C-alpha positions as a Markdown table, in Angstrom:
| # | Residue | x | y | z |
|---|---|---|---|---|
| 1 | Met | -0.3 | 0.0 | -0.2 |
| 2 | Pro | 1.5 | 3.7 | -0.4 |
| 3 | Gly | 1.7 | 5.9 | 1.8 |
| 4 | Pro | 0.4 | 9.3 | 2.3 |
| 5 | Val | -0.2 | 11.0 | -0.6 |
| 6 | Ser | -0.1 | 15.1 | -0.9 |
| 7 | Val | -0.2 | 17.7 | -4.1 |
| 8 | Cys | 2.2 | 20.9 | -3.1 |
| 9 | Arg | 3.1 | 23.0 | -5.1 |
| 10 | Leu | 6.8 | 24.3 | -4.6 |
| 11 | Arg | 8.3 | 28.2 | -5.6 |
| 12 | Val | 11.6 | 27.6 | -6.7 |
| 13 | Pro | 14.7 | 30.6 | -7.0 |
| 14 | Leu | 16.6 | 29.3 | -10.3 |
| 15 | Pro | 20.2 | 29.3 | -10.2 |
| 16 | Arg | 22.2 | 31.6 | -12.7 |
| 17 | Val | 23.4 | 28.2 | -14.1 |
| 18 | Ala | 19.5 | 27.0 | -15.3 |
| 19 | Trp | 19.2 | 28.8 | -18.8 |
| 20 | Ile | 16.4 | 30.7 | -18.7 |
| 21 | Ala | 16.9 | 32.0 | -15.2 |
| 22 | Gly | 18.7 | 35.5 | -16.2 |
| 23 | Phe | 16.3 | 36.0 | -19.3 |
| 24 | Ser | 13.5 | 35.4 | -16.8 |
| 25 | Arg | 14.8 | 38.1 | -14.0 |
| 26 | Glu | 15.7 | 40.5 | -17.0 |
| 27 | His | 11.6 | 40.5 | -17.8 |
| 28 | Pro | 9.8 | 40.3 | -15.3 |
| 29 | Asp | 6.3 | 40.9 | -16.7 |
| 30 | Val | 7.0 | 38.1 | -18.9 |
| 31 | Thr | 5.1 | 34.3 | -18.1 |
| 32 | Ile | 7.6 | 31.7 | -19.5 |
| 33 | Glu | 5.2 | 28.2 | -19.7 |
| 34 | Val | 7.1 | 25.3 | -20.3 |
| 35 | Leu | 5.3 | 22.9 | -21.8 |
| 36 | Ser | 7.4 | 19.7 | -22.2 |
| 37 | Arg | 10.9 | 18.6 | -21.6 |
| 38 | Leu | 12.9 | 15.7 | -23.5 |
| 39 | Asp | 15.9 | 14.0 | -22.3 |
| 40 | Leu | 18.3 | 14.4 | -25.3 |
| 41 | Gly | 21.6 | 12.7 | -23.6 |
| 42 | Ala | 24.7 | 14.5 | -23.3 |
| 43 | Arg | 23.8 | 17.0 | -20.5 |
| 44 | Arg | 20.9 | 18.3 | -22.9 |
| 45 | Ser | 17.3 | 19.2 | -23.2 |
| 46 | Leu | 15.1 | 19.8 | -25.5 |
| 47 | Ser | 12.1 | 22.1 | -23.6 |
| 48 | Glu | 8.5 | 23.4 | -25.6 |
| 49 | Val | 7.8 | 27.2 | -24.1 |
| 50 | Arg | 5.6 | 29.1 | -24.7 |
| 51 | Leu | 6.6 | 32.7 | -23.3 |
| 52 | His | 3.5 | 35.1 | -22.4 |
| 53 | Val | 4.5 | 38.7 | -23.8 |
| 54 | Pro | 3.8 | 42.5 | -23.0 |
| 55 | Gly | 4.2 | 43.0 | -26.9 |
| 56 | Pro | 6.2 | 42.1 | -29.9 |
| 57 | Gly | 9.7 | 42.3 | -29.6 |
| 58 | Pro | 13.4 | 40.4 | -30.5 |
| 59 | Trp | 12.3 | 37.5 | -27.7 |
| 60 | Thr | 13.7 | 34.5 | -30.7 |
| 61 | Asp | 17.0 | 36.4 | -30.9 |
| 62 | Glu | 17.3 | 37.0 | -26.7 |
| 63 | Ile | 16.2 | 33.2 | -26.5 |
| 64 | Arg | 18.7 | 32.2 | -28.8 |
| 65 | Lys | 21.3 | 34.8 | -27.0 |
| 66 | Leu | 21.4 | 32.8 | -23.8 |
| 67 | Glu | 24.0 | 31.1 | -22.2 |
| 68 | His | 23.7 | 26.9 | -22.4 |
| 69 | Val | 21.0 | 27.4 | -25.2 |
| 70 | Tyr | 22.5 | 25.5 | -28.3 |
| 71 | Glu | 19.3 | 26.1 | -30.6 |
| 72 | Ala | 16.2 | 28.4 | -30.4 |
| 73 | Glu | 13.4 | 27.4 | -32.9 |
| 74 | Leu | 9.7 | 29.8 | -33.5 |
| 75 | Leu | 6.9 | 27.3 | -33.6 |
| 76 | Thr | 3.8 | 30.9 | -33.9 |
| 77 | Ser | 4.0 | 34.4 | -32.9 |
| 78 | Lys | 1.2 | 37.0 | -31.7 |
| 79 | Ser | 1.5 | 39.9 | -30.5 |
| 80 | Ser | 1.0 | 38.6 | -26.7 |
| 81 | Glu | 2.6 | 34.9 | -27.2 |
| 82 | Val | 5.6 | 33.2 | -28.6 |
| 83 | Arg | 6.0 | 29.3 | -28.7 |
| 84 | Leu | 9.6 | 27.8 | -29.0 |
| 85 | Arg | 11.9 | 24.3 | -28.9 |
| 86 | Val | 14.6 | 25.1 | -27.6 |
| 87 | Ile | 17.9 | 22.9 | -27.2 |
| 88 | His | 19.2 | 23.7 | -24.0 |
| 89 | Arg | 21.6 | 22.4 | -21.4 |
| 90 | Thr | 19.9 | 19.9 | -18.9 |
| 91 | Ser | 18.5 | 21.5 | -15.3 |
| 92 | Glu | 21.1 | 20.7 | -12.7 |
| 93 | Phe | 17.3 | 19.9 | -11.0 |
| 94 | Val | 16.7 | 16.5 | -13.3 |
| 95 | Ser | 18.9 | 14.5 | -11.7 |
| 96 | Ile | 17.7 | 15.2 | -8.4 |
| 97 | Phe | 14.2 | 14.6 | -9.6 |
| 98 | Arg | 15.2 | 11.5 | -11.1 |
| 99 | Glu | 16.8 | 9.6 | -7.8 |
| 100 | Leu | 14.0 | 10.6 | -6.2 |
| 101 | Gln | 12.1 | 8.8 | -9.1 |
| 102 | Leu | 9.5 | 12.1 | -9.6 |
| 103 | Met | 8.6 | 14.4 | -11.8 |
| 104 | Arg | 7.0 | 18.2 | -11.9 |
| 105 | Arg | 4.1 | 17.9 | -13.7 |
| 106 | Phe | 3.9 | 19.8 | -16.8 |
| 107 | Pro | 3.4 | 22.4 | -17.6 |
| 108 | Phe | 4.6 | 24.4 | -15.1 |
| 109 | Thr | 5.6 | 28.2 | -15.0 |
| 110 | Ile | 8.3 | 30.7 | -14.6 |
| 111 | Arg | 8.3 | 34.4 | -13.9 |
| 112 | Ala | 11.1 | 36.5 | -12.2 |
| 113 | Gly | 13.8 | 34.1 | -12.3 |
| 114 | Glu | 11.4 | 31.6 | -10.0 |
| 115 | Ala | 9.9 | 28.3 | -11.2 |
| 116 | Ser | 6.3 | 27.3 | -10.0 |
| 117 | Trp | 6.0 | 23.4 | -10.2 |
| 118 | Val | 3.4 | 21.0 | -9.0 |
| 119 | Val | 4.4 | 17.5 | -7.5 |
| 120 | Ile | 2.0 | 14.9 | -6.5 |
| 121 | Ala | 4.1 | 12.5 | -4.5 |
| 122 | Ser | 4.3 | 10.6 | -1.3 |
| 123 | Glu | 5.1 | 13.1 | 2.2 |
| 124 | Gln | 8.2 | 11.0 | 2.9 |
| 125 | Lys | 9.3 | 12.3 | -1.1 |
| 126 | Val | 8.4 | 15.3 | -0.6 |
| 127 | Arg | 10.2 | 16.4 | 2.0 |
| 128 | Gln | 13.5 | 14.2 | 0.5 |
| 129 | Leu | 12.8 | 16.2 | -2.4 |
| 130 | Leu | 12.9 | 20.0 | 0.0 |
| 131 | Asp | 15.7 | 18.5 | 1.4 |
| 132 | Arg | 17.8 | 18.2 | -1.9 |
| 133 | Leu | 16.2 | 20.9 | -4.2 |
| 134 | Ser | 17.7 | 23.3 | -1.1 |
| 135 | Glu | 21.2 | 22.4 | -1.1 |
| 136 | Arg | 21.3 | 24.0 | -5.4 |
| 137 | Ala | 18.7 | 26.0 | -4.8 |
| 138 | Val | 18.6 | 28.9 | -1.9 |
| 139 | Gly | 14.7 | 30.4 | -0.8 |
| 140 | Val | 12.8 | 27.2 | -2.0 |
| 141 | Thr | 9.8 | 26.9 | -1.0 |
| 142 | Leu | 6.3 | 25.3 | -0.2 |
| 143 | Glu | 3.6 | 27.3 | -0.8 |
| 144 | Ser | 0.7 | 24.6 | -0.6 |
| 145 | Val | 0.6 | 21.1 | 0.3 |
| 146 | Arg | -2.6 | 18.8 | 0.5 |
| 147 | His | -2.1 | 15.6 | 2.2 |
| 148 | Ser | -4.2 | 12.2 | 2.8 |
| 149 | Asp | -3.6 | 9.3 | 4.7 |
| 150 | Asp | -6.1 | 7.9 | 2.0 |
| 151 | Pro | -6.7 | 8.8 | -0.8 |
| 152 | Thr | -10.5 | 8.6 | -0.9 |
| 153 | Ala | -10.7 | 11.3 | 1.0 |
| 154 | Val | -9.6 | 13.8 | -1.4 |
| 155 | Glu | -13.4 | 15.1 | -1.8 |
| 156 | Ile | -13.2 | 16.4 | -5.1 |
| 157 | Leu | -12.4 | 12.9 | -6.4 |
| 158 | Thr | -15.1 | 10.6 | -6.6 |
| 159 | Leu | -14.2 | 6.9 | -6.1 |
| 160 | Arg | -13.3 | 4.8 | -9.1 |
| 161 | Gln | -11.0 | 8.0 | -9.4 |
| 162 | Ala | -9.4 | 8.0 | -6.2 |
| 163 | Glu | -8.8 | 4.1 | -6.1 |
| 164 | Leu | -7.7 | 4.7 | -10.1 |
| 165 | Leu | -4.9 | 6.8 | -8.2 |
| 166 | Arg | -3.6 | 4.7 | -5.3 |
| 167 | Arg | -3.5 | 1.5 | -8.0 |
| 168 | Ala | -1.6 | 3.3 | -10.4 |
| 169 | Met | 0.3 | 5.2 | -7.6 |
| 170 | Ala | 1.0 | 1.4 | -5.7 |
| 171 | Ala | 2.6 | 0.4 | -9.7 |
| 172 | Gly | 4.8 | 3.0 | -10.2 |
| 173 | Tyr | 3.0 | 4.9 | -13.5 |
| 174 | Phe | 3.8 | 8.4 | -11.5 |
| 175 | Asp | 7.9 | 7.7 | -11.0 |
| 176 | Val | 10.0 | 8.5 | -12.8 |
| 177 | Pro | 11.5 | 6.2 | -15.1 |
| 178 | Arg | 7.8 | 4.7 | -14.4 |
| 179 | Lys | 7.3 | 1.0 | -13.5 |
| 180 | Ile | 5.0 | 0.6 | -15.9 |
| 181 | Thr | 4.1 | 1.4 | -19.4 |
| 182 | Leu | 0.2 | 3.1 | -19.5 |
| 183 | Thr | -0.3 | -0.1 | -22.5 |
| 184 | Arg | 0.7 | -2.4 | -18.9 |
| 185 | Leu | -1.6 | -0.3 | -16.2 |
| 186 | Ala | -4.8 | -0.6 | -18.8 |
| 187 | Glu | -4.5 | -4.4 | -19.1 |
| 188 | Ser | -4.4 | -4.9 | -14.9 |
| 189 | Glu | -7.0 | -2.4 | -15.2 |
| 190 | Arg | -9.1 | -3.7 | -18.3 |
| 191 | Met | -9.7 | -0.5 | -19.3 |
| 192 | Ala | -9.2 | 0.7 | -22.8 |
| 193 | Ile | -5.4 | 2.6 | -23.4 |
| 194 | Ser | -7.1 | 5.9 | -24.6 |
| 195 | Ser | -9.9 | 5.6 | -21.8 |
| 196 | Leu | -7.1 | 5.2 | -19.0 |
| 197 | Ser | -5.5 | 8.2 | -20.0 |
| 198 | Glu | -8.1 | 10.4 | -20.4 |
| 199 | Ala | -9.1 | 9.2 | -16.9 |
| 200 | Leu | -5.8 | 10.0 | -15.3 |
| 201 | Ala | -5.6 | 12.8 | -17.0 |
| 202 | Ile | -8.8 | 14.3 | -15.1 |
| 203 | Val | -8.0 | 12.7 | -11.8 |
| 204 | Glu | -4.6 | 15.3 | -12.1 |
| 205 | Lys | -6.3 | 17.8 | -13.4 |
| 206 | Lys | -9.2 | 18.0 | -10.5 |
| 207 | Leu | -6.1 | 17.3 | -7.7 |
| 208 | Ile | -4.1 | 20.7 | -10.1 |
| 209 | Glu | -7.3 | 22.8 | -9.8 |
| 210 | His | -8.5 | 22.0 | -6.5 |
| 211 | Trp | -4.9 | 22.9 | -4.4 |
| 212 | Ser | -4.0 | 26.1 | -7.4 |
| 213 | Pro | -4.7 | 29.5 | -6.0 |
| 214 | Gly | -8.1 | 30.4 | -6.2 |
| 215 | Gly | -8.9 | 27.0 | -6.6 |
């Protein structure tokens, strides 16, 4: 049986070596959404990001010139939004999440040099994560946390959704790397892969929205 489940939001000041840190601090009015990240190996990552900007500007050129950025491809551009695909040096935080077998929920935001992450994990893993992050960054804050000894006590979930979350966590679906694939989990739950994927996405969305400020 898994331990208590916690949904927590962390505010993490980005260290100077983070590829996006300087840009974010120089443009505190720009909100950066990190939509996804793919490990390319050799300490390189491919991230898709969306910039919510105050107006037109040489945003893509600025990103290309950042330290630890190797490539930046413009995907879409509007007056208030720019979407990019960026190859950059892998964050030093990634190794911590890999070691603890945890994952940040995507998308997450960065503003004025601080990242806001949502993590779903056991209370013990959350404590370990805070300790490890504090070794790399000054001012790491646990902004809010909701937890329960029994996931079925999370009122925003139906009994079926809470049980599905418990079983997925016990099977290691939320671990990094995953201990079970979506296909295998769907087989064990006797569900179609598409149905299970949608059900888990709804569970995560409910938990994060319920936890988030104003939720």
